[in-house]
N, C-alpha and C positions, 0 to 999 in steps of 0.2 A: 241848572240850565235845561231848558226843554229843547231837545234837538229837532232840527228840521225833519219832517216826515219824508220817507222815500218808499216806493214800491219796487221791490226787487223781484224780477221775473225769473223763475227757474222752471225746469222741465216738470217739476212737481206742483207748480202753481205759483202764486204771488205771495211773497212775504212782506207784510206791512211793517215797516221799521219806523220807530219814532216814539209814539206815546206808550207803546208796550215794548219792553226790551226783548230782543230775540236771543235765545240761549242756544249756543253751539256746544254740544256735548263731545268731549274728547274720547276717541277710541284709538289707543296706540297699539298697533299690531307689531310690537317690537320686543326684543329680549332685553333692551337696555335703556328705555326712556327713564328720565330722572325720577319720575313719581311712581309709575305703575309698570315699569319694564318687566316683561315676562308674564305678567298676570293674565293678559288676554292674547297671548301669542298663538295658542292653538285655535283652530277654526271654531270649534264648539264653544270655547270660552269667549271668543270675540263676538259670536252671534248672541250668546246669552247676555253679554254686557251691553250690546247694542239695543236689545229689546228692553233691558232695564233702563237705559238712558232715555228711551222714548217714553216708557211708562212714567218716568219721573218728570217728563215735561220738556224734553229737548225738541227744539224747532229745527235744528240741523244736526247731522252727525258728521264729525270731522275725523276721517280715517287716515292714519299715517303709518307707513311701513319703514320709516327711517328716523332714528332719533335725532333731534336737534338740540339736545342738552349741551351745555358748555363742554368743550374739549372732545365732543363725539367725533367718531370717524364715519365717513360716508359708506354706504353700502352699494352694491352693484345694482344696475337696473333689473337684472333677472331676479335677484333676491327680493328687491322691493315689490316687483310684480307678483312674485310667488306669495308674498305675505298679504297683499291687499286685494287682488282681483277676486279670489274665491269669496271673500267676505262681502265685497261690494255686489257681486253677482247675486248672491243669496239674498241679501237685504233688499236690493232693488226689486227683486221678484216678489217679495213678501211684505214690504213696508212702503208707505207713501211719504216718508219724511225725506227732504232733500239730503243727499250725501255729498259731502265736500271731500275731495282728495287732497291731502296735505303732502305736497311733493314739490321738488324743484326741477324734476325731470319731465321734459315734454312728452317723451314716449310713455311714461307712466301715467301722466295726466290724460293723454289721448286714449289709452286703453281703459283707464278707469271710467272715463266718460262714456265710452262705448259699452262698458259693462253695466252702466246705470247710474254713475255718479252725475251730479248736477252742477257742481261748483269746483273751482280750483283755489286752493289756499297755498300760495307760493311765498315762503318766507324770504326769498331772494328778490321779490318784486320784479320777476321776469329777467333777472340779471344773469343767473347761473347757466341758463340754457337758452341759446338764441332762438330756438324753435318754439319756446313756450308761448310767446305772444301770438304766434300764428295759430296754435292749437286753440287758444281762447277765442281769437277772432273768428276762426272758421266754424267753431261749434256754437258760438254765442253764449258760452257758459259764463256766469259771473266769476270774477276773480278777485281774491284778496291780495293786495300789494302791501308787504310789510317792510318796515325799516329794520335793518340789521347792520351793525358795525362789523365789517369783515365777514367771517364765516363762523359756524358753530364751533369749529376747532380752535379759533383764536379770538372770538368776540369778547371774551371776558378777561383778556390779557390787558390790564390797565386801560379800560375804556375812558376816553376823555374827549371833551368838546370845548370849543371856544364859546359857542352859543348853542346850548342844547336844543331849545325849542326852534330857533331859527334854522339850524342845520337840518333837523329832522323834517321841519316843514318844507324846506327847499327840496330835500330828497323825495318826499312824498308828492310834492307838486310836480317835480320832474318825472316821477314814475307814472303819474296819471297822464301827463302829456305824452310820454313815450307810448303808453298803452293805447291812447287814442290814435296816435299816428300809425300804430300797427293795425288799426282797424277795430279795436275794442270799443264798444259804445260806453260813454261815461255812465250810462244807466246800469251798466253791468260791473262797475268798479267799486270796490270797498277798500278802505285804507286801514292799516294797523300800525301804530307807532312803535310796535315791537318791544313791549315791556319785557325786561329781562334779557334782551338780545343785544349785548354790547352796552350795558348800562350799569352804573353803580346803584346802591340803595337810594341815594339822594336823587339820581337821575330818574329812577322809576317813580319816586314819590312826586317829583315835579311834573312828570308826564301825566300822571293820573289827575293831579290837582289842576292842570292847565289843558286838559284834553280838548276843551272847546276851542283852543287855539287853531285846531285843524278844521273847524267847521266851514271856513271860507273856501275850502277846496271843493265844497258842494258835492260830496259823496258820503255815503254812510261810513261810520267809524266803528271799528272793532277793537275791543280791549281784551287782552289775555293775561290777567295777573295770577291765574290759578296756581297755587302751591309754589310760586316762584321763590328763588333763593332770598330775595329781599324781604319777603314776609318771614321766612325762617330766621334770617339774621336779626330782624327787629325783635322777634319774640325771644330769641336766645339772649339778646341784650337785656331783656326785661326779666330774665330768669324764668320764663314760662315754658322753656323747652330744655330738656337735658341734652339734646343732640340737634344741632343746627340742621343737619341733613335729613331729619326725620320728616319727610314730606307728607306722610300719611297721618301724622299726629292730629288729633282732634283740634288742638289749638291752631294748627296751620289752616285747617278748613275754616275755622272761625275767622282767622285773619284774612283768608281769601274772600269770605263773604263781605268783610268790611271793605276790602279793596274793590270788590265788584260793585258794591253800593256806591262808593265814592266815584267810580268810573261812570256809573249810570247817571249820577247827579252832575257829573262834569261833561256829559254829552255823548256817551257811548250808545250806539244803536244795537250792537251785538256784543255779547260777552262769551268768551270761550273758556269752558270750565270742565273740571273732572267730576265734581259732585253736583249733578243737575238738580236733584230734589231740594237740597239746601239752597241752591241758587234761585230756584223758582220761587220759593217762599220769600226770600230776601228781595228779589227783584219786584215781586208784587207790591211790597211795601215801598220800596224806593220809587217805583213808577207812580204810586199813589201820591207820594210826597211831591214828586216832580210835576205832576199834573194838577196839583191841588188848587192853584190860582188861575187856571184857565177859564 
């Protein structure tokens, strides 16, 4: 599928979404994220990692200070701010790539935007903090609205749906309408079906296969399959991994690239990944295939 093109305005300029896939590079400033927890927890390590992501071809940097891995516990507002604000301040002064703040807390989003961030990535779709919609509306920052079943602490406790695609479509449609009612322009809204957030292996595969189901909501679509458990489980089932939880294994990255390419061909405008260099090469080919008959 060739997704509808959109122009996403940020404080750093306009991102053209559609014919060329936008790559969001993940920078977890946490001690406990499922894939790279602790690796970029110090300021120097985080800054070095950010520079590498940009050199590898990231169009957006997504910075988070609170893990959203399954069964994770929330952190305090003060701790989250301590983790992310110095990194954002430094990067915003020295780089021109849009920074996305990955948070569900309005106060963290507000201070991150003041420090130089350009976008909000809210895995709760504005549900966890009643002030988040106001922050997005008042600042005019683009916002990612993601579907999640429950919260990170309980989302993987027997996730089930009567109608997977219908229920997630309804949720995202409602989230977009609620955001608009709060004063957020539709041109600033991105949706994310939440791969890995309250879904089984089969749920995630169906979401990727049918991603174009959400195109009628008329906003850009973000997909985030990178290193998720469903990839590790599939590979373990094929005896390609000794340890299902080994998220940094080379086979997991290869599996991630396959999931990313499938997402692109199914209608994703933005992909959120850990390994930007490998994704950039894969997306170049996937985009060429996607655009071949235009």
